[in-house]
N, C-alpha and C positions, 0 to 999 in steps of 0.2 A: 446783924448776927455775923460773927466771924467764925469760919470753920478752919481749924488748925490741926495738923497731924499731932498725934500723941507722942510724947517723948518715950521711946521704948524702954529706956533705963528706969524711968519713973513708974511706968504702968505695967510692965511685963509681969505676969503672974498674979495680978489682982483678979479676984473672983467677982462675978456678978450674976444676977438672976434675971433672965429675960422672961417677961410675962406677956401673953397676948390672948385675945378672944377670937374664936373662929366658929363658923357655922358648918364647916365641912372640910374635906381634904381631897386632893387629887390622887387617883389611883392609876397605876400603869398596868394595863391588861394586854395579854397577847391577842393578836388578831390575824386574819389571813394574810395581811400585808406587813406583818412585823409586830407592831404594838399600837395601842391607842391610849390616850390619856382621858380619863373620865372623872368628872367632879362627883363626889359622893357626899351628900348633905347628912349632918348628924340629926336633923329634926329640931334641934334647939341649939342655941349658942353655948359653947363650952369654953372654959378658961384653961389654958395650958401654960406650962412654964418649964424652963430648963436652966441648969447652972452651967456656966462656962468660965473661961479664964482669958483675959486680954492677952493677945499675942501668943495664944496657945498653938501647938503644932496641930 
């Protein structure tokens, strides 16, 4: 496999959808010492997705 950088002029502005499955998320909560990061499970695997654009701001 060869990994090469994308040509910005060719790919800038192209849209794509990222899809993934997850069993939970990390939540940032306040604590006496500032904050703590806690993993929160969903109870079952869920599928999420989001749309984005290559080389977007």
